[in-house]
N, C-alpha and C positions, 0 to 999 in steps of 0.2 A: 217213552210214556206217551199215551195218546191224549192225555188231558194236560192242559197248560198248568204249570207249577202254581201260578197265582190262584187258579180255580181250585186246585187240590188243597192248597193252604187254607182257603176260605171254607172249603168243605170240612176239613179236619177241625178247624176252630168251631164251626157250627155244630158238628157232632159232639165235640168235647163239652160244649155248653149244655148238652142234653144229659149229662152224666147223672146216674142214679146213685153213685157212690156216696156214702155218708162219710163225714169227717172221721178220721181214725181207722178207716178200713185197712185191712192188711193187704198191702200192695205186693207182698211177696208170695201171694197165692199162686199156685201153679195153674196155668191156663193152657189148654190144648185147643189149637185152632185148626179146623179142617176147611181150607179155603175153596173147596169145590172146583177143582181144575184151575186154580189160580185166581178165581174171582174173589175179590176182597183181600187178597194177600197183602198188598201194599197199604190199602186204607185201614184195614182192621189192625194190623200190627203197628202201624204208625200211630193210630189213635191210642192204642193201649200203651205204647212206649211213652208217648208225649204226656200221658196222664199218670205216669209213674209205675206202670206195671212192667216188670222186666223178666219174669219167669214164664216166658211164652214158648211153647213147643209147637212146631208146625208139623202136620201130618205130611211127610215127604212125598207120599204117593199122590197127594192132591195139591202139591205146591205149585206145579206148572200145568199149563193146558195140555191136554192129551187128545191129539187129533184122531186117535183110534177109538175114542169113547163116543158112544152114541147115546146122548142124554135121554132121548125119547124111548129108547129100548129098555123095557123092564125097569122103570124108575124105582119101584119098591125094592128090588134086589140091590140096586145101586145105593139107595139110602142105607140099607142094612149094612152093606159093605163099608160105607163111609163111617157110619157110627161105630162099627167094630174096630176100625183103625184108631179112631179117637179114644175109644174105651180102653184098648190095649195100651196105648201110650199113657193114659191117665193112671193105669194100675201100676206103673213103674215106680 
């Protein structure tokens, strides 16, 4: 990890304080997370888990960095592809 654990812990606490979840929200809701080549994978899943959400599915094709991907190349196509993966998973 590139970020010191104490810094990450402080970040997670700060994000968790910004929660918009109301009391009694169904934390068993299914969540599909597309981490965009791994960006946010650790932070987003950790925040969700530490706030009681456990039914989290990760789009495997976007779980880790892809050195062959060229983010500036046709970004609209890439976004459509990313959304399609998440939508396919959410339909299951």
